[in-house]
C-alpha positions as MATLAB code, in Angstrom:
seq = 'MSPLAFALSWAVLLPFIAWTGWGAVSPPVGLGLMAAGLAGWTLFEYVMHRFLFHLEPRHPMLKWFVFLIHGNHHDNPGDGMRNMMPLSVSVPVAALVWSGCVACLGQPGTWAFLGWIMGYVIYDGVHYACHQRPMTGRIGAALKRHHMRHHYIDDTANYAISAIFWDRVFGTHIRSLKRR';
ca = [
      76.474  102.290  108.766;
      75.892   99.026  106.982;
      78.225   98.007  104.144;
      75.224   97.644  101.819;
      74.010  101.200  102.473;
      77.584  102.440  102.032;
      78.037  100.592   98.717;
      74.663  101.650   97.307;
      75.146  105.288   98.306;
      78.578  105.621   96.731;
      77.526  103.570   93.683;
      75.120  106.448   92.968;
      77.241  109.370   94.180;
      80.530  108.548   92.395;
      78.993  108.405   88.890;
      77.045  111.590   89.675;
      80.287  113.369   90.577;
      81.955  112.128   87.371;
      78.944  113.248   85.346;
      79.124  116.777   86.777;
      82.768  117.102   85.706;
      82.306  115.464   82.320;
      83.807  117.521   79.489;
      85.632  119.981   81.775;
      89.039  118.564   80.782;
      90.538  116.013   78.416;
      90.666  112.410   79.639;
      94.444  112.470   80.317;
      94.129  115.680   82.337;
      91.117  114.248   84.185;
      93.088  111.111   85.075;
      95.993  113.246   86.281;
      93.677  115.330   88.452;
      92.077  112.173   89.820;
      95.521  110.756   90.658;
      96.420  114.003   92.439;
      93.130  113.876   94.356;
      93.737  110.263   95.360;
      97.232  111.123   96.587;
      95.765  114.055   98.505;
      93.231  111.741  100.131;
      95.941  109.403  101.444;
      97.694  112.261  103.226;
      94.368  113.678  104.483;
      93.452  110.248  105.882;
      96.733  109.997  107.798;
      96.567  113.561  109.163;
      92.919  113.290  110.239;
      93.439  109.959  111.975;
      96.611  111.064  113.734;
      95.709  114.602  114.746;
      91.900  114.818  114.966;
      90.685  111.288  115.667;
      93.274  110.820  118.426;
      93.114  114.332  119.838;
      93.024  114.374  123.637;
      91.160  117.590  124.492;
      90.382  118.788  128.005;
      87.066  120.472  127.282;
      84.102  118.096  127.849;
      82.350  119.010  124.576;
      85.513  118.391  122.561;
      86.080  115.117  124.407;
      82.537  114.078  123.501;
      83.068  115.074  119.855;
      86.325  113.100  119.515;
      84.702  110.107  121.181;
      81.734  110.359  118.825;
      83.819  110.512  115.633;
      86.416  107.895  116.600;
      86.739  107.013  120.275;
      83.663  104.812  120.208;
      85.326  102.778  117.452;
      88.349  102.160  119.694;
      86.073  101.146  122.567;
      84.588   98.383  120.421;
      86.652   97.860  117.239;
      84.806   94.663  116.317;
      81.405   96.376  116.053;
      80.574   96.352  112.341;
      78.360   99.418  112.709;
      81.325  101.474  113.982;
      83.755  100.577  111.186;
      82.463  102.980  108.512;
      81.858  106.703  108.637;
      78.130  107.534  108.523;
      76.881  109.445  105.479;
      75.731  112.218  107.812;
      79.432  112.962  108.376;
      81.079  111.941  105.106;
      78.705  113.724  102.706;
      78.971  117.200  104.336;
      82.767  116.867  104.597;
      82.870  115.737  100.976;
      80.743  118.723   99.926;
      83.201  121.087  101.619;
      86.185  119.441   99.934;
      84.423  119.451   96.549;
      83.649  123.142   96.967;
      87.277  123.796   97.831;
      88.524  121.884   94.785;
      86.194  123.820   92.478;
      87.084  127.127   94.156;
      90.787  126.449   93.555;
      90.673  124.801   90.121;
      87.322  125.733   88.606;
      85.219  122.962   87.067;
      88.322  120.731   86.572;
      88.486  120.599   90.372;
      85.632  118.097   90.178;
      88.116  115.563   88.771;
      90.569  116.162   91.624;
      87.676  115.763   94.039;
      86.580  112.540   92.315;
      90.046  111.081   92.990;
      89.885  112.293   96.583;
      86.447  110.836   97.245;
      87.371  107.566   95.536;
      90.275  107.436   97.994;
      87.787  107.895  100.812;
      85.578  105.068   99.523;
      88.616  102.783   99.230;
      89.730  103.778  102.734;
      86.351  103.109  104.327;
      86.045   99.780  102.508;
      89.551   98.734  103.562;
      88.908   99.843  107.138;
      85.690   97.848  107.314;
      87.402   94.793  105.818;
      90.291   95.068  108.313;
      87.785   94.654  111.122;
      85.213   92.344  109.559;
      86.902   90.171  106.909;
      89.802   87.678  106.926;
      91.903   89.580  104.298;
      94.234   86.701  103.449;
      95.868   88.028  100.274;
      99.364   89.531  100.470;
      98.258   93.183  100.303;
      95.068   92.708  102.303;
      96.896   90.834  105.046;
      99.543   93.580  105.243;
      96.859   96.289  105.506;
      94.971   94.360  108.165;
      98.108   93.560  110.186;
      99.125   97.230  110.071;
      95.753   98.469  111.282;
      95.234   95.779  113.925;
      98.589   96.756  115.446;
      97.162  100.270  115.813;
      94.234   98.870  117.791;
      95.904   96.154  119.811;
      99.564   97.132  120.241;
      99.873  100.930  120.137;
      97.084  103.380  119.284;
      99.648  106.194  119.045;
     101.111  104.697  115.859;
     100.088  103.071  112.554;
      97.565  105.789  111.712;
      97.375  105.131  107.962;
      94.747  102.671  106.742;
      94.853  102.556  102.941;
      98.326  104.040  102.297;
     100.470  102.598  105.067;
     103.687  104.080  103.695;
     102.782  107.381  105.405;
     103.545  105.819  108.786;
     107.082  105.097  107.604;
     107.418  108.578  106.111;
     106.348  110.257  109.364;
     108.015  107.792  111.754;
     104.799  106.427  113.262;
     105.192  102.838  112.052;
     105.085  100.261  114.842;
     108.457   98.557  114.971;
     107.965   96.347  118.027;
     105.133   93.908  118.616;
     105.259   94.594  122.339;
     102.245   96.474  123.685;
     103.038   99.974  124.989;
];
C-alpha cells in the first residue's frame, strides 16, 4: 500500500469514527476511553507481531497465510509496498474490533476504538518510516534502531514497533548486537 493511499484513507476514516461517537460521552470521558484504546493497541501490536506474525505452523495453508501477512515483509524489508498493512486487511480487522468495543461498552466503545485505531495508524506510519525514512530525531532514531535490530540481528526479539517498552516488560528486548 502506498503511503499516500494510507494517509488519505485514514484522513477520512478517523474523523468518520469520531463523528459516529460524538455526544456519546463527555469530552473527559471520551479522552479517557481513547487513552485506554491507545494503550490496548500497543499491547495488541506486540502480541500480534510476536505470536501471529512469527508463528511457525506446519500446515501448508497456515504457512502460506503467515507468509502473506508478514513473512513476505521479512523476505524484503526494504520494499516500500510491504511496509504497511493493506486496507483489505486493516479495515475488516478494525470493523471487528470496533464491533467488540461497542458490544462491551455500548456507544462509548466508539471512543475506545478511536484510540485503538489511532494507535494502529501511528504504528503503521512508524513502521513505514523505520524502513523508508532516515528518522534522525532522538525518539525516531530509537524506534528505528529497535525495529531494525528485529530485522537484522534477531527476528525472535524486539517485536514492538510503536511502544518498545513492551519488549522490556516481556523480556524480548535485544541485549546483544551479535546476530543469532
